N, C-alpha and C positions, 0 to 999 in steps of 0.2 A: 504493500500500500504506500510505502514511503518512497519507492523508487520511481523517479521521474527521469526519463531518458534525456530530457532537455535541460535538466538542472546542472549547475556547475559541479556538484558532487559527482554526478554520473559521468560528466566529461572527464574529470580527474581520474576516475576509476578506469575509464577506457584508456587513458594515457598510461596509467600504471600497468594495465594488463598488456598493452601494446609493447611496452618495454620488456615485460617478462617473456613475451612470446616472439620477440624480435628475431629475425633471421641471423643476427649477429651472435645470438646465444650459442654457447658451445654445444648444448644438447637440449632436447625438448624437456620442459619441466612438467612432469606428470603429477608429481606429489609436492605440494607446497604447504609448509607449516607456518601458521601465523601465531605469533606470541607477542608478549610485551614484557617490560621490565617489572612493572608493579600492577596492582589491581586497579580497575577503573580507568584504563587508558583507551578503551573502546575497541579492543581486538576482536570481540565477537561481532560487533557491528561491521568492522572492516572485513572480516572473513565472510560475512553474509553478503555484503554488497559486492565484494570481489567475485564471489561464486555466481551471483546473479549476472554480473557483467560477463563472466566467462561463458555462461550458458547462452546468453543472448548473442554474443559476438561469434563464438566458434561453432555454434549449433552442433556441439558434440555432447556426449553424456558427461555431465559434471556432478560430482558428489561433494557436499559439504559435511564434514565429519566433526562432530563435537567431541573432542578428546579431553575436554575439561571435565573430568569426572568428579570434581569437587564443587564447582559452581557453574555448571552448564547453563547457558542462556539461549542457545540456538532455538530450542523448541518454543520458547516464549516469543521470539521474533517472528517465527513462522506460524504461530498460533496452533501448535500441535499439543495434544493431550499427552499425559504421561504414558509411557510405553517402553518396551525393550529397546536397547540401543547398543552402543559400543561396549559398555561394561558387560552386557549379557553375552556378546560375541566373544570377548576376550576371556570370559569365565567359562566358555564352552556350553552355555545354556541356549544359545541360538546361533543363527548364521546371518551373513551379510544380506542375502536376498530377503530373508524374513523381516529384518529390522529396517530395511531401506524404505523410505516414504517419498512418494512423488509430491511435487508442489505445483502451484498454479503457474510457475515459470517453466516453459517448455525446456526439456532436457535436464532440469535440475532436480536432483534427489537429495534428501537429507537423512543422515543417521544421527539421531540424538544421543546424548550421553548414556541414557538408560539408567537402570537401577543398580546402584553400587552397594554391594554387601561387604562390609569391612573396610579396610584401608585401600584407597586407590593405588598407593605405592605397592601393596601386595599384589594387586591385579597386574600391574606392569611387570613386577618381578617374576611372576609365574605364567606370563603369557608369551606366546610366540608372535612378537610384533612383526618380524619380517614376513611371516606367513600371512598375517592379517593384511599388511600392505600389499603383498603380492596378489591376494585375492581381490582386493579393491581395484587394483590395476587391471584385472581381468574383466571386471564389470564396467569400469568407468574410464573415460579418456583423460579427464582432469580431476584431481582430488585435492581439495583445499581443506586443511585440518586446522581447526581452532583448538589451541592448546592452552594450558594454564600459563600464568606469568613466570618468568625465569627466576626472579629473586626469591619469592616466598617458598617455592617448592621445586623439587628436582624432576618432576614428571616430564617436562618438555625435553630435558637432556637425554631421556631414555629412548627418544625416538628421533631427535633432531638430526643425528648422523645417518639416519636410514631413509630420509626423504631427499628429494632432488634439490630442495632449497628452503631457506627460512627467511621470513619477513618479520621484522620487529616493529611494533606499533608504539609510538611515543606520543604522549599528550602534551601538546605545545603549552609552554608556560607553567607546567605543573610538575613534570618529572625532573628531579634534580639531575644535574649533569653527571655527578659522580655515580648515581644509580644507573644511568644509561651506560656509562663506561664499564661498570661492573657487569651488566648484562651482556654487552658486546664481547667483553673479555671471556666470559663463560663460553660463548659460542666459538670464538676464535681458538681458544685453547682446546676445544674438542674437535677442531678441524671440520666443522660443518660448512656448507655452502651458504654463506650469508648473502642473500640477494639484495638487501637494502633495508632502509628504515622508512616507514610511513609516518609522517608527522600529522597527527590527528588534531582537530579543533584549532587549526592554525589561524582561522579567521578572527578569533577572539583577541589575537595579539598583533594583527596586522594593522598598518595605517589605513586610514579611510579610503585611499585611492586604490587599494587592492580589493575592496569589497565588491561583491557582484553587482549591487545596484548602481555603484559608481561606474564600474567598467562597462556595464550594459550587456550582459549575457543574452538578454532577450530582445536585442535590437531588431531582429528580423520580424518578430511579432508586432513590435511597435510600428515598424515601417508599413506593415500591411494595414494597420488601422488608419 
């Protein structure tokens, strides 16, 4: 409901996705993990909008996977009721086909976090993550994974080196510089493919002449009038 193809936000996501899928890339990015340094930086919103963008642009099978087994938010954004999801698959209680849900967006499927019994870290410790990812690749062309933040928990690092690339979401004007540095160092030291950083909520700290109403994103509709 919030996605507007003509909005500045949608334009920025198309630019981001174009860079990720550029012909200059060394290899095709089939699995992309989206994380953040801290809580509340908007990684789940970014993951959701990036998934919608990928589904609309590529017209391929796209899956949004909620791997945040502690504070999963994806099902709220897509108005899904509680049901089995990633945790159930990793625990061997279900399978990917059974927990995958279609959306109103053509080609976009969602797998929610599901029901977590016990500690999420125990689920990761006792699960075959490579097999889980390999099965996802069989069913979907592009897989975007929403994971927990890097600093509070170790969950993202248990999968970051097994995906094709990692995006880090930083909330502009909020996340301390030293926290960002710590998060990036964690990734660098693990040898993961850091694709880049997405600065979220940048408009709140930009000067007035960068604002969309000043620049005139909707000039074409104004001319028609």
